[in-house]
Structure formats: C-alpha cells, structure tokens
mmCIF file of the N, C-alpha and C atoms, coordinates in Angstrom:
data_MODEL
# 
_entry.id   MODEL 
# 
loop_
_atom_site.group_PDB 
_atom_site.id 
_atom_site.type_symbol 
_atom_site.label_atom_id 
_atom_site.label_alt_id 
_atom_site.label_comp_id 
_atom_site.label_asym_id 
_atom_site.label_entity_id 
_atom_site.label_seq_id 
_atom_site.pdbx_PDB_ins_code 
_atom_site.Cartn_x 
_atom_site.Cartn_y 
_atom_site.Cartn_z 
_atom_site.occupancy 
_atom_site.B_iso_or_equiv 
_atom_site.pdbx_formal_charge 
_atom_site.auth_seq_id 
_atom_site.auth_comp_id 
_atom_site.auth_asym_id 
_atom_site.auth_atom_id 
_atom_site.pdbx_PDB_model_num 
ATOM 1   N N  . UNK A 1 1  ? 82.304  78.516  81.790  1.00 0.00 ? 1  UNK A N  1 
ATOM 2   C CA . UNK A 1 1  ? 82.696  79.351  82.894  1.00 0.00 ? 1  UNK A CA 1 
ATOM 3   C C  . UNK A 1 1  ? 82.802  80.798  82.446  1.00 0.00 ? 1  UNK A C  1 
ATOM 4   N N  . UNK A 1 2  ? 82.483  81.671  83.355  1.00 0.00 ? 2  UNK A N  1 
ATOM 5   C CA . UNK A 1 2  ? 82.546  83.093  83.076  1.00 0.00 ? 2  UNK A CA 1 
ATOM 6   C C  . UNK A 1 2  ? 83.617  83.711  83.970  1.00 0.00 ? 2  UNK A C  1 
ATOM 7   N N  . UNK A 1 3  ? 84.733  84.077  83.368  1.00 0.00 ? 3  UNK A N  1 
ATOM 8   C CA . UNK A 1 3  ? 85.819  84.670  84.142  1.00 0.00 ? 3  UNK A CA 1 
ATOM 9   C C  . UNK A 1 3  ? 85.713  86.183  84.058  1.00 0.00 ? 3  UNK A C  1 
ATOM 10  N N  . UNK A 1 4  ? 85.843  86.804  85.185  1.00 0.00 ? 4  UNK A N  1 
ATOM 11  C CA . UNK A 1 4  ? 85.771  88.256  85.267  1.00 0.00 ? 4  UNK A CA 1 
ATOM 12  C C  . UNK A 1 4  ? 87.136  88.805  85.650  1.00 0.00 ? 4  UNK A C  1 
ATOM 13  N N  . UNK A 1 5  ? 87.524  89.863  84.983  1.00 0.00 ? 5  UNK A N  1 
ATOM 14  C CA . UNK A 1 5  ? 88.794  90.492  85.288  1.00 0.00 ? 5  UNK A CA 1 
ATOM 15  C C  . UNK A 1 5  ? 88.724  91.154  86.660  1.00 0.00 ? 5  UNK A C  1 
ATOM 16  N N  . UNK A 1 6  ? 89.798  91.057  87.446  1.00 0.00 ? 6  UNK A N  1 
ATOM 17  C CA . UNK A 1 6  ? 89.782  91.712  88.764  1.00 0.00 ? 6  UNK A CA 1 
ATOM 18  C C  . UNK A 1 6  ? 89.649  93.224  88.627  1.00 0.00 ? 6  UNK A C  1 
ATOM 19  N N  . UNK A 1 7  ? 89.053  93.819  89.628  1.00 0.00 ? 7  UNK A N  1 
ATOM 20  C CA . UNK A 1 7  ? 88.876  95.270  89.625  1.00 0.00 ? 7  UNK A CA 1 
ATOM 21  C C  . UNK A 1 7  ? 90.230  95.958  89.672  1.00 0.00 ? 7  UNK A C  1 
ATOM 22  N N  . UNK A 1 8  ? 90.379  96.996  88.881  1.00 0.00 ? 8  UNK A N  1 
ATOM 23  C CA . UNK A 1 8  ? 91.603  97.777  88.879  1.00 0.00 ? 8  UNK A CA 1 
ATOM 24  C C  . UNK A 1 8  ? 91.400  99.078  89.622  1.00 0.00 ? 8  UNK A C  1 
ATOM 25  N N  . UNK A 1 9  ? 92.431  99.874  89.683  1.00 0.00 ? 9  UNK A N  1 
ATOM 26  C CA . UNK A 1 9  ? 92.341  101.165 90.367  1.00 0.00 ? 9  UNK A CA 1 
ATOM 27  C C  . UNK A 1 9  ? 91.274  102.048 89.744  1.00 0.00 ? 9  UNK A C  1 
ATOM 28  N N  . UNK A 1 10 ? 91.192  102.034 88.416  1.00 0.00 ? 10 UNK A N  1 
ATOM 29  C CA . UNK A 1 10 ? 90.222  102.903 87.765  1.00 0.00 ? 10 UNK A CA 1 
ATOM 30  C C  . UNK A 1 10 ? 88.803  102.427 88.016  1.00 0.00 ? 10 UNK A C  1 
ATOM 31  N N  . UNK A 1 11 ? 88.618  101.146 88.278  1.00 0.00 ? 11 UNK A N  1 
ATOM 32  C CA . UNK A 1 11 ? 87.283  100.632 88.582  1.00 0.00 ? 11 UNK A CA 1 
ATOM 33  C C  . UNK A 1 11 ? 86.784  101.147 89.924  1.00 0.00 ? 11 UNK A C  1 
ATOM 34  N N  . UNK A 1 12 ? 87.688  101.520 90.796  1.00 0.00 ? 12 UNK A N  1 
ATOM 35  C CA . UNK A 1 12 ? 87.312  102.003 92.114  1.00 0.00 ? 12 UNK A CA 1 
ATOM 36  C C  . UNK A 1 12 ? 87.092  103.510 92.132  1.00 0.00 ? 12 UNK A C  1 
ATOM 37  N N  . UNK A 1 13 ? 87.439  104.184 91.040  1.00 0.00 ? 13 UNK A N  1 
ATOM 38  C CA . UNK A 1 13 ? 87.319  105.631 90.984  1.00 0.00 ? 13 UNK A CA 1 
ATOM 39  C C  . UNK A 1 13 ? 88.533  106.341 91.563  1.00 0.00 ? 13 UNK A C  1 
ATOM 40  N N  . UNK A 1 14 ? 89.545  105.584 91.968  1.00 0.00 ? 14 UNK A N  1 
ATOM 41  C CA . UNK A 1 14 ? 90.758  106.185 92.523  1.00 0.00 ? 14 UNK A CA 1 
ATOM 42  C C  . UNK A 1 14 ? 91.588  106.794 91.401  1.00 0.00 ? 14 UNK A C  1 
ATOM 43  N N  . UNK A 1 15 ? 92.205  107.920 91.685  1.00 0.00 ? 15 UNK A N  1 
ATOM 44  C CA . UNK A 1 15 ? 93.075  108.556 90.715  1.00 0.00 ? 15 UNK A CA 1 
ATOM 45  C C  . UNK A 1 15 ? 94.523  108.565 91.183  1.00 0.00 ? 15 UNK A C  1 
ATOM 46  N N  . UNK A 1 16 ? 94.751  108.218 92.450  1.00 0.00 ? 16 UNK A N  1 
ATOM 47  C CA . UNK A 1 16 ? 96.101  108.206 92.989  1.00 0.00 ? 16 UNK A CA 1 
ATOM 48  C C  . UNK A 1 16 ? 96.250  107.053 93.968  1.00 0.00 ? 16 UNK A C  1 
ATOM 49  N N  . UNK A 1 17 ? 97.426  106.480 93.943  1.00 0.00 ? 17 UNK A N  1 
ATOM 50  C CA . UNK A 1 17 ? 97.798  105.422 94.872  1.00 0.00 ? 17 UNK A CA 1 
ATOM 51  C C  . UNK A 1 17 ? 98.898  105.996 95.761  1.00 0.00 ? 17 UNK A C  1 
ATOM 52  N N  . UNK A 1 18 ? 98.642  106.127 97.048  1.00 0.00 ? 18 UNK A N  1 
ATOM 53  C CA . UNK A 1 18 ? 99.602  106.729 97.980  1.00 0.00 ? 18 UNK A CA 1 
ATOM 54  C C  . UNK A 1 18 ? 100.456 105.618 98.582  1.00 0.00 ? 18 UNK A C  1 
ATOM 55  N N  . UNK A 1 19 ? 101.779 105.769 98.428  1.00 0.00 ? 19 UNK A N  1 
ATOM 56  C CA . UNK A 1 19 ? 102.726 104.784 98.964  1.00 0.00 ? 19 UNK A CA 1 
ATOM 57  C C  . UNK A 1 19 ? 103.431 105.360 100.181 1.00 0.00 ? 19 UNK A C  1 
ATOM 58  N N  . UNK A 1 20 ? 103.213 104.748 101.329 1.00 0.00 ? 20 UNK A N  1 
ATOM 59  C CA . UNK A 1 20 ? 103.897 105.138 102.563 1.00 0.00 ? 20 UNK A CA 1 
ATOM 60  C C  . UNK A 1 20 ? 105.265 104.476 102.545 1.00 0.00 ? 20 UNK A C  1 
ATOM 61  N N  . UNK A 1 21 ? 106.306 105.281 102.442 1.00 0.00 ? 21 UNK A N  1 
ATOM 62  C CA . UNK A 1 21 ? 107.668 104.764 102.304 1.00 0.00 ? 21 UNK A CA 1 
ATOM 63  C C  . UNK A 1 21 ? 108.473 104.857 103.594 1.00 0.00 ? 21 UNK A C  1 
ATOM 64  N N  . UNK A 1 22 ? 107.799 105.062 104.720 1.00 0.00 ? 22 UNK A N  1 
ATOM 65  C CA . UNK A 1 22 ? 108.541 105.130 105.985 1.00 0.00 ? 22 UNK A CA 1 
ATOM 66  C C  . UNK A 1 22 ? 109.217 103.777 106.222 1.00 0.00 ? 22 UNK A C  1 
ATOM 67  N N  . UNK A 1 23 ? 110.471 103.822 106.496 1.00 0.00 ? 23 UNK A N  1 
ATOM 68  C CA . UNK A 1 23 ? 111.237 102.606 106.752 1.00 0.00 ? 23 UNK A CA 1 
ATOM 69  C C  . UNK A 1 23 ? 111.775 101.921 105.510 1.00 0.00 ? 23 UNK A C  1 
ATOM 70  N N  . UNK A 1 24 ? 111.493 102.452 104.323 1.00 0.00 ? 24 UNK A N  1 
ATOM 71  C CA . UNK A 1 24 ? 111.981 101.846 103.084 1.00 0.00 ? 24 UNK A CA 1 
ATOM 72  C C  . UNK A 1 24 ? 113.410 102.312 102.839 1.00 0.00 ? 24 UNK A C  1 
ATOM 73  N N  . UNK A 1 25 ? 114.284 101.376 102.577 1.00 0.00 ? 25 UNK A N  1 
ATOM 74  C CA . UNK A 1 25 ? 115.691 101.691 102.346 1.00 0.00 ? 25 UNK A CA 1 
ATOM 75  C C  . UNK A 1 25 ? 115.894 102.248 100.938 1.00 0.00 ? 25 UNK A C  1 
ATOM 76  N N  . UNK A 1 26 ? 116.625 103.355 100.816 1.00 0.00 ? 26 UNK A N  1 
ATOM 77  C CA . UNK A 1 26 ? 116.903 103.904 99.491  1.00 0.00 ? 26 UNK A CA 1 
ATOM 78  C C  . UNK A 1 26 ? 117.911 103.032 98.756  1.00 0.00 ? 26 UNK A C  1 
ATOM 79  N N  . UNK A 1 27 ? 117.547 102.565 97.581  1.00 0.00 ? 27 UNK A N  1 
ATOM 80  C CA . UNK A 1 27 ? 118.441 101.745 96.767  1.00 0.00 ? 27 UNK A CA 1 
ATOM 81  C C  . UNK A 1 27 ? 117.975 101.800 95.327  1.00 0.00 ? 27 UNK A C  1 
ATOM 82  N N  . UNK A 1 28 ? 118.814 101.302 94.440  1.00 0.00 ? 28 UNK A N  1 
ATOM 83  C CA . UNK A 1 28 ? 118.441 101.235 93.029  1.00 0.00 ? 28 UNK A CA 1 
ATOM 84  C C  . UNK A 1 28 ? 117.215 100.335 92.851  1.00 0.00 ? 28 UNK A C  1 
ATOM 85  N N  . UNK A 1 29 ? 117.125 99.276  93.631  1.00 0.00 ? 29 UNK A N  1 
ATOM 86  C CA . UNK A 1 29 ? 115.983 98.366  93.544  1.00 0.00 ? 29 UNK A CA 1 
ATOM 87  C C  . UNK A 1 29 ? 114.691 99.064  93.965  1.00 0.00 ? 29 UNK A C  1 
ATOM 88  N N  . UNK A 1 30 ? 114.762 99.918  94.976  1.00 0.00 ? 30 UNK A N  1 
ATOM 89  C CA . UNK A 1 30 ? 113.596 100.671 95.424  1.00 0.00 ? 30 UNK A CA 1 
ATOM 90  C C  . UNK A 1 30 ? 113.133 101.623 94.326  1.00 0.00 ? 30 UNK A C  1 
ATOM 91  N N  . UNK A 1 31 ? 114.072 102.343 93.727  1.00 0.00 ? 31 UNK A N  1 
ATOM 92  C CA . UNK A 1 31 ? 113.749 103.281 92.649  1.00 0.00 ? 31 UNK A CA 1 
ATOM 93  C C  . UNK A 1 31 ? 113.139 102.533 91.470  1.00 0.00 ? 31 UNK A C  1 
ATOM 94  N N  . UNK A 1 32 ? 113.713 101.394 91.129  1.00 0.00 ? 32 UNK A N  1 
ATOM 95  C CA . UNK A 1 32 ? 113.194 100.584 90.024  1.00 0.00 ? 32 UNK A CA 1 
ATOM 96  C C  . UNK A 1 32 ? 111.764 100.142 90.301  1.00 0.00 ? 32 UNK A C  1 
ATOM 97  N N  . UNK A 1 33 ? 111.511 99.650  91.493  1.00 0.00 ? 33 UNK A N  1 
ATOM 98  C CA . UNK A 1 33 ? 110.167 99.182  91.852  1.00 0.00 ? 33 UNK A CA 1 
ATOM 99  C C  . UNK A 1 33 ? 109.157 100.326 91.818  1.00 0.00 ? 33 UNK A C  1 
ATOM 100 N N  . UNK A 1 34 ? 109.534 101.484 92.340  1.00 0.00 ? 34 UNK A N  1 
ATOM 101 C CA . UNK A 1 34 ? 108.624 102.633 92.344  1.00 0.00 ? 34 UNK A CA 1 
ATOM 102 C C  . UNK A 1 34 ? 108.343 103.131 90.925  1.00 0.00 ? 34 UNK A C  1 
ATOM 103 N N  . UNK A 1 35 ? 109.371 103.160 90.091  1.00 0.00 ? 35 UNK A N  1 
ATOM 104 C CA . UNK A 1 35 ? 109.185 103.602 88.708  1.00 0.00 ? 35 UNK A CA 1 
ATOM 105 C C  . UNK A 1 35 ? 108.277 102.632 87.948  1.00 0.00 ? 35 UNK A C  1 
ATOM 106 N N  . UNK A 1 36 ? 108.461 101.341 88.164  1.00 0.00 ? 36 UNK A N  1 
ATOM 107 C CA . UNK A 1 36 ? 107.598 100.347 87.507  1.00 0.00 ? 36 UNK A CA 1 
ATOM 108 C C  . UNK A 1 36 ? 106.157 100.445 88.011  1.00 0.00 ? 36 UNK A C  1 
ATOM 109 N N  . UNK A 1 37 ? 106.005 100.689 89.298  1.00 0.00 ? 37 UNK A N  1 
ATOM 110 C CA . UNK A 1 37 ? 104.671 100.860 89.866  1.00 0.00 ? 37 UNK A CA 1 
ATOM 111 C C  . UNK A 1 37 ? 103.988 102.081 89.255  1.00 0.00 ? 37 UNK A C  1 
ATOM 112 N N  . UNK A 1 38 ? 104.743 103.175 89.127  1.00 0.00 ? 38 UNK A N  1 
ATOM 113 C CA . UNK A 1 38 ? 104.190 104.390 88.526  1.00 0.00 ? 38 UNK A CA 1 
ATOM 114 C C  . UNK A 1 38 ? 103.780 104.135 87.071  1.00 0.00 ? 38 UNK A C  1 
ATOM 115 N N  . UNK A 1 39 ? 104.602 103.421 86.326  1.00 0.00 ? 39 UNK A N  1 
ATOM 116 C CA . UNK A 1 39 ? 104.292 103.118 84.934  1.00 0.00 ? 39 UNK A CA 1 
ATOM 117 C C  . UNK A 1 39 ? 102.998 102.303 84.832  1.00 0.00 ? 39 UNK A C  1 
ATOM 118 N N  . UNK A 1 40 ? 102.877 101.280 85.661  1.00 0.00 ? 40 UNK A N  1 
ATOM 119 C CA . UNK A 1 40 ? 101.666 100.447 85.652  1.00 0.00 ? 40 UNK A CA 1 
ATOM 120 C C  . UNK A 1 40 ? 100.437 101.267 86.036  1.00 0.00 ? 40 UNK A C  1 
ATOM 121 N N  . UNK A 1 41 ? 100.587 102.141 87.024  1.00 0.00 ? 41 UNK A N  1 
ATOM 122 C CA . UNK A 1 41 ? 99.463  102.978 87.459  1.00 0.00 ? 41 UNK A CA 1 
ATOM 123 C C  . UNK A 1 41 ? 99.051  103.937 86.353  1.00 0.00 ? 41 UNK A C  1 
ATOM 124 N N  . UNK A 1 42 ? 100.009 104.556 85.707  1.00 0.00 ? 42 UNK A N  1 
ATOM 125 C CA . UNK A 1 42 ? 99.690  105.512 84.639  1.00 0.00 ? 42 UNK A CA 1 
ATOM 126 C C  . UNK A 1 42 ? 98.998  104.834 83.460  1.00 0.00 ? 42 UNK A C  1 
ATOM 127 N N  . UNK A 1 43 ? 99.385  103.614 83.183  1.00 0.00 ? 43 UNK A N  1 
ATOM 128 C CA . UNK A 1 43 ? 98.723  102.871 82.101  1.00 0.00 ? 43 UNK A CA 1 
ATOM 129 C C  . UNK A 1 43 ? 97.247  102.641 82.405  1.00 0.00 ? 43 UNK A C  1 
ATOM 130 N N  . UNK A 1 44 ? 96.903  102.718 83.684  1.00 0.00 ? 44 UNK A N  1 
ATOM 131 C CA . UNK A 1 44 ? 95.519  102.525 84.100  1.00 0.00 ? 44 UNK A CA 1 
ATOM 132 C C  . UNK A 1 44 ? 94.831  103.841 84.473  1.00 0.00 ? 44 UNK A C  1 
ATOM 133 N N  . UNK A 1 45 ? 95.489  104.950 84.126  1.00 0.00 ? 45 UNK A N  1 
ATOM 134 C CA . UNK A 1 45 ? 94.897  106.254 84.368  1.00 0.00 ? 45 UNK A CA 1 
ATOM 135 C C  . UNK A 1 45 ? 95.041  106.750 85.789  1.00 0.00 ? 45 UNK A C  1 
ATOM 136 N N  . UNK A 1 46 ? 95.961  106.190 86.541  1.00 0.00 ? 46 UNK A N  1 
ATOM 137 C CA . UNK A 1 46 ? 96.175  106.586 87.938  1.00 0.00 ? 46 UNK A CA 1 
ATOM 138 C C  . UNK A 1 46 ? 97.589  107.130 88.107  1.00 0.00 ? 46 UNK A C  1 
ATOM 139 N N  . UNK A 1 47 ? 97.909  107.509 89.319  1.00 0.00 ? 47 UNK A N  1 
ATOM 140 C CA . UNK A 1 47 ? 99.229  108.050 89.614  1.00 0.00 ? 47 UNK A CA 1 
ATOM 141 C C  . UNK A 1 47 ? 99.659  107.610 91.008  1.00 0.00 ? 47 UNK A C  1 
ATOM 142 N N  . UNK A 1 48 ? 100.938 107.331 91.147  1.00 0.00 ? 48 UNK A N  1 
ATOM 143 C CA . UNK A 1 48 ? 101.514 106.975 92.447  1.00 0.00 ? 48 UNK A CA 1 
ATOM 144 C C  . UNK A 1 48 ? 102.021 108.251 93.106  1.00 0.00 ? 48 UNK A C  1 
ATOM 145 N N  . UNK A 1 49 ? 101.707 108.412 94.387  1.00 0.00 ? 49 UNK A N  1 
ATOM 146 C CA . UNK A 1 49 ? 102.199 109.542 95.189  1.00 0.00 ? 49 UNK A CA 1 
ATOM 147 C C  . UNK A 1 49 ? 103.014 108.984 96.340  1.00 0.00 ? 49 UNK A C  1 
ATOM 148 N N  . UNK A 1 50 ? 104.185 109.550 96.559  1.00 0.00 ? 50 UNK A N  1 
ATOM 149 C CA . UNK A 1 50 ? 105.068 109.092 97.630  1.00 0.00 ? 50 UNK A CA 1 
ATOM 150 C C  . UNK A 1 50 ? 104.798 109.874 98.906  1.00 0.00 ? 50 UNK A C  1 
ATOM 151 N N  . UNK A 1 51 ? 104.776 109.175 100.013 1.00 0.00 ? 51 UNK A N  1 
ATOM 152 C CA . UNK A 1 51 ? 104.596 109.804 101.326 1.00 0.00 ? 51 UNK A CA 1 
ATOM 153 C C  . UNK A 1 51 ? 105.627 109.229 102.289 1.00 0.00 ? 51 UNK A C  1 
ATOM 154 N N  . UNK A 1 52 ? 106.071 110.081 103.190 1.00 0.00 ? 52 UNK A N  1 
ATOM 155 C CA . UNK A 1 52 ? 107.008 109.716 104.258 1.00 0.00 ? 52 UNK A CA 1 
ATOM 156 C C  . UNK A 1 52 ? 108.309 109.094 103.746 1.00 0.00 ? 52 UNK A C  1 
ATOM 157 N N  . UNK A 1 53 ? 108.762 109.548 102.593 1.00 0.00 ? 53 UNK A N  1 
ATOM 158 C CA . UNK A 1 53 ? 110.052 109.086 102.075 1.00 0.00 ? 53 UNK A CA 1 
ATOM 159 C C  . UNK A 1 53 ? 111.165 109.749 102.866 1.00 0.00 ? 53 UNK A C  1 
ATOM 160 N N  . UNK A 1 54 ? 112.217 109.009 103.130 1.00 0.00 ? 54 UNK A N  1 
ATOM 161 C CA . UNK A 1 54 ? 113.360 109.575 103.851 1.00 0.00 ? 54 UNK A CA 1 
ATOM 162 C C  . UNK A 1 54 ? 114.056 110.608 102.961 1.00 0.00 ? 54 UNK A C  1 
ATOM 163 N N  . UNK A 1 55 ? 114.852 111.463 103.592 1.00 0.00 ? 55 UNK A N  1 
ATOM 164 C CA . UNK A 1 55 ? 115.615 112.447 102.826 1.00 0.00 ? 55 UNK A CA 1 
ATOM 165 C C  . UNK A 1 55 ? 116.551 111.758 101.844 1.00 0.00 ? 55 UNK A C  1 
ATOM 166 N N  . UNK A 1 56 ? 117.141 110.647 102.280 1.00 0.00 ? 56 UNK A N  1 
ATOM 167 C CA . UNK A 1 56 ? 118.036 109.889 101.391 1.00 0.00 ? 56 UNK A CA 1 
ATOM 168 C C  . UNK A 1 56 ? 117.299 109.389 100.159 1.00 0.00 ? 56 UNK A C  1 
ATOM 169 N N  . UNK A 1 57 ? 116.095 108.871 100.355 1.00 0.00 ? 57 UNK A N  1 
ATOM 170 C CA . UNK A 1 57 ? 115.320 108.362 99.227  1.00 0.00 ? 57 UNK A CA 1 
ATOM 171 C C  . UNK A 1 57 ? 114.909 109.506 98.309  1.00 0.00 ? 57 UNK A C  1 
ATOM 172 N N  . UNK A 1 58 ? 114.535 110.642 98.875  1.00 0.00 ? 58 UNK A N  1 
ATOM 173 C CA . UNK A 1 58 ? 114.195 111.811 98.051  1.00 0.00 ? 58 UNK A CA 1 
ATOM 174 C C  . UNK A 1 58 ? 115.392 112.259 97.215  1.00 0.00 ? 58 UNK A C  1 
ATOM 175 N N  . UNK A 1 59 ? 116.562 112.271 97.835  1.00 0.00 ? 59 UNK A N  1 
ATOM 176 C CA . UNK A 1 59 ? 117.774 112.658 97.101  1.00 0.00 ? 59 UNK A CA 1 
ATOM 177 C C  . UNK A 1 59 ? 118.079 111.665 95.980  1.00 0.00 ? 59 UNK A C  1 
ATOM 178 N N  . UNK A 1 60 ? 117.860 110.379 96.232  1.00 0.00 ? 60 UNK A N  1 
ATOM 179 C CA . UNK A 1 60 ? 118.102 109.357 95.216  1.00 0.00 ? 60 UNK A CA 1 
ATOM 180 C C  . UNK A 1 60 ? 117.114 109.506 94.057  1.00 0.00 ? 60 UNK A C  1 
ATOM 181 N N  . UNK A 1 61 ? 115.866 109.798 94.369  1.00 0.00 ? 61 UNK A N  1 
ATOM 182 C CA . UNK A 1 61 ? 114.873 110.045 93.314  1.00 0.00 ? 61 UNK A CA 1 
ATOM 183 C C  . UNK A 1 61 ? 115.315 111.240 92.477  1.00 0.00 ? 61 UNK A C  1 
ATOM 184 N N  . UNK A 1 62 ? 115.755 112.297 93.115  1.00 0.00 ? 62 UNK A N  1 
ATOM 185 C CA . UNK A 1 62 ? 116.225 113.491 92.400  1.00 0.00 ? 62 UNK A CA 1 
ATOM 186 C C  . UNK A 1 62 ? 117.476 113.177 91.579  1.00 0.00 ? 62 UNK A C  1 
ATOM 187 N N  . UNK A 1 63 ? 118.402 112.424 92.159  1.00 0.00 ? 63 UNK A N  1 
ATOM 188 C CA . UNK A 1 63 ? 119.656 112.063 91.473  1.00 0.00 ? 63 UNK A CA 1 
ATOM 189 C C  . UNK A 1 63 ? 119.379 111.280 90.199  1.00 0.00 ? 63 UNK A C  1 
ATOM 190 N N  . UNK A 1 64 ? 118.371 110.415 90.236  1.00 0.00 ? 64 UNK A N  1 
ATOM 191 C CA . UNK A 1 64 ? 118.049 109.600 89.069  1.00 0.00 ? 64 UNK A CA 1 
ATOM 192 C C  . UNK A 1 64 ? 117.194 110.358 88.045  1.00 0.00 ? 64 UNK A C  1 
ATOM 193 N N  . UNK A 1 65 ? 116.801 111.601 88.390  1.00 0.00 ? 65 UNK A N  1 
ATOM 194 C CA . UNK A 1 65 ? 116.033 112.413 87.465  1.00 0.00 ? 65 UNK A CA 1 
ATOM 195 C C  . UNK A 1 65 ? 114.567 112.045 87.414  1.00 0.00 ? 65 UNK A C  1 
ATOM 196 N N  . UNK A 1 66 ? 114.065 111.395 88.461  1.00 0.00 ? 66 UNK A N  1 
ATOM 197 C CA . UNK A 1 66 ? 112.687 110.920 88.463  1.00 0.00 ? 66 UNK A CA 1 
ATOM 198 C C  . UNK A 1 66 ? 111.757 111.737 89.373  1.00 0.00 ? 66 UNK A C  1 
ATOM 199 N N  . UNK A 1 67 ? 112.160 112.937 89.717  1.00 0.00 ? 67 UNK A N  1 
ATOM 200 C CA . UNK A 1 67 ? 111.346 113.764 90.595  1.00 0.00 ? 67 UNK A CA 1 
ATOM 201 C C  . UNK A 1 67 ? 109.957 114.026 89.995  1.00 0.00 ? 67 UNK A C  1 
ATOM 202 N N  . UNK A 1 68 ? 109.900 114.276 88.695  1.00 0.00 ? 68 UNK A N  1 
ATOM 203 C CA . UNK A 1 68 ? 108.611 114.517 88.041  1.00 0.00 ? 68 UNK A CA 1 
ATOM 204 C C  . UNK A 1 68 ? 107.813 113.236 87.860  1.00 0.00 ? 68 UNK A C  1 
ATOM 205 N N  . UNK A 1 69 ? 108.501 112.117 87.763  1.00 0.00 ? 69 UNK A N  1 
ATOM 206 C CA . UNK A 1 69 ? 107.840 110.828 87.571  1.00 0.00 ? 69 UNK A CA 1 
ATOM 207 C C  . UNK A 1 69 ? 107.295 110.287 88.892  1.00 0.00 ? 69 UNK A C  1 
ATOM 208 N N  . UNK A 1 70 ? 108.018 110.543 89.976  1.00 0.00 ? 70 UNK A N  1 
ATOM 209 C CA . UNK A 1 70 ? 107.636 110.044 91.309  1.00 0.00 ? 70 UNK A CA 1 
ATOM 210 C C  . UNK A 1 70 ? 107.392 111.224 92.256  1.00 0.00 ? 70 UNK A C  1 
ATOM 211 N N  . UNK A 1 71 ? 106.261 111.916 92.083  1.00 0.00 ? 71 UNK A N  1 
ATOM 212 C CA . UNK A 1 71 ? 105.991 113.097 92.910  1.00 0.00 ? 71 UNK A CA 1 
ATOM 213 C C  . UNK A 1 71 ? 105.557 112.728 94.331  1.00 0.00 ? 71 UNK A C  1 
ATOM 214 N N  . UNK A 1 72 ? 105.719 113.703 95.215  1.00 0.00 ? 72 UNK A N  1 
ATOM 215 C CA . UNK A 1 72 ? 105.270 113.518 96.600  1.00 0.00 ? 72 UNK A CA 1 
ATOM 216 C C  . UNK A 1 72 ? 103.889 114.082 96.752  1.00 0.00 ? 72 UNK A C  1 
# 
C-alpha cells in the first residue's frame, strides 16, 4: 500500500489561516486553542489571523501578552 500524507496549508500555497471569531466566547480555553493553532500553523510556515474578535477577546489576548502572537 502507498500511503500519502494529507495536504497541509503549505501544500496549498496559503500563507495565512483566517479565523472568524464572531460569537466565540473569551476564555482561557479559547486563548489556549488559538495559541496552539498559531504554533501548529507557524511550524508549517503559515500564520493564523484573527477576524471579528469581540472587544473582550481582544482585551484577553492583550492581557495574556499574546497580541504579537495572535495578530488581527
């Protein structure tokens, strides 16, 4: 059998993954998930961009010091 690895973001030529966060509740779990997603994306040469984040979520990102890690 010949198993092929699934296509990744870099295989598609994408350099950014845009996350629509409208309706997402700001919490430590949300920040953790976004930070882990960003780490996985960066390991593959991509970047996560946040869109439509609530003011509360933006403040939480800033409070945790991850503004540079999780850009809009």
